[in-house]
Structure formats: C-alpha cells, structure tokens
C-alpha positions in Angstrom: 0.1 0.1 -0.1 1.3 3.3 -0.8 1.9 6.1 2.0 -0.1 9.2 1.6 2.9 11.3 1.7 4.4 9.3 -1.3 0.9 9.8 -3.1 1.1 13.5 -2.5 4.6 13.7 -3.9 3.9 11.6 -7.1 0.9 14.0 -7.7 3.4 16.8 -7.4 5.8 15.1 -9.9 2.7 14.6 -12.5 1.7 18.0 -12.1 5.3 19.5 -12.8 6.0 17.2 -15.5 8.7 15.4 -13.6 7.3 11.6 -13.9 7.8 9.2 -16.6 5.1 6.6 -17.4 5.5 3.1 -18.6 8.3 0.9 -19.6 9.5 2.8 -23.1 9.7 6.1 -21.2 11.2 4.9 -18.0 13.9 2.7 -19.9 14.8 5.7 -22.1 15.2 7.9 -19.0 17.3 5.3 -17.3 19.5 4.9 -20.6 20.1 8.8 -20.9 20.4 9.1 -16.9 17.4 11.4 -16.8 15.6 9.4 -14.3 16.7 10.0 -10.7 14.2 7.6 -9.1 12.8 4.3 -10.8 9.5 3.0 -8.9 8.5 -0.3 -9.8 5.3 -2.1 -8.6 5.5 -5.0 -6.3 3.4 -7.2 -8.9 6.0 -6.8 -11.6 7.8 -10.0 -12.5 10.9 -10.8 -10.5 13.0 -11.2 -13.8 11.9 -7.7 -14.7 12.9 -6.4 -11.5 16.3 -7.8 -11.5 17.0 -6.2 -14.9 15.8 -2.9 -13.9 17.6 -3.0 -10.6 21.2 -3.7 -12.4 20.3 -1.0 -15.0 20.0 1.6 -12.3 22.8 0.2 -10.1 25.0 0.7 -13.0 24.0 4.2 -13.4 23.6 5.4 -9.8 19.9 5.7 -10.2 17.8 5.3 -6.9 15.3 2.2 -7.1 12.1 1.6 -5.2 9.5 -1.5 -5.2 6.3 -0.6 -3.7 2.7 -0.2 -4.5 1.0 -2.4 -7.1 0.2 -1.7 -10.9 -3.5 -1.3 -9.9 -2.7 1.4 -7.3 -0.2 3.5 -9.6 -3.1 3.2 -12.4 -5.6 4.6 -10.2 -3.6 7.2 -8.9 -2.5 8.5 -12.1 -6.0 8.1 -13.8 -4.4 5.5 -16.4 -4.6 1.8 -16.9 -2.6 -0.4 -14.5 1.0 0.7 -14.8 4.1 -0.9 -13.2 7.1 1.4 -14.0 7.4 5.0 -13.1 10.5 7.4 -12.9 10.9 10.7 -11.3 13.2 13.1 -13.1 13.6 15.8 -10.4 16.4 15.2 -8.1 14.9 16.9 -5.1 11.5 15.4 -5.7 13.2 11.8 -5.8 14.9 12.5 -2.7 11.7 13.4 -1.0 9.9 10.2 -2.1 12.8 8.0 -1.1 12.7 9.5 2.4 8.8 9.3 2.5 8.9 5.6 1.5 11.0 4.7 4.4 8.7 2.9 7.0 7.7 5.7 9.4 8.8 8.4 7.0 5.4 9.0 5.2 2.7 9.2 7.6 
C-alpha cells in the first residue's frame, strides 16, 4: 500500500511534468540518466525487477519497489501501470525519504 506522503509527492511530480510513465519512457530515462528515481510495482515479474535494478545500479539511479500496478493506475488515472520514474532530484529524494517505514505518515 502506498503511503499518503508518497502519493502526494507523486501527484506533484505529475503536475510538474517530472514523472515518466510506462516501460518505454522509463527505460529511455534510465539509459539517458534523466531518471533520478525508478519506482517499480510489487507485482511486476521478478525477472523484470532484477534487470531494472541492475540498470539503475550501473547508473547510480535510486530504485524503489512499492505499491501495485492497480494502485499506480488509479492514482494517475491510467490503466494499471508497473513502472514510473521521477526526473527531478529533489523530488526523488523526498519520495525515497517518505517511502522509508515511518517516513510517510
């Protein structure tokens, strides 16, 4: 379950145009190092998770696994979505801090 502070910060990221949605956009953001934080839904396959973690580790990009595809889809008024990336460094840092247990609520 997504914490309310994370939900709020993701909303800000969407409104400010600092959020990449979906596989193609996020993978492109990782390859160009535009992504500062990659967020993967918990219900994405383990194989996919491992590949993305390696890419992010190679490029020093923060990586979080939280929420579900359904939650992200509902939050962003889209179909179920398993992969997001934040392109703003400050916002990425704030989301990482809020995602720590006890950091969000």
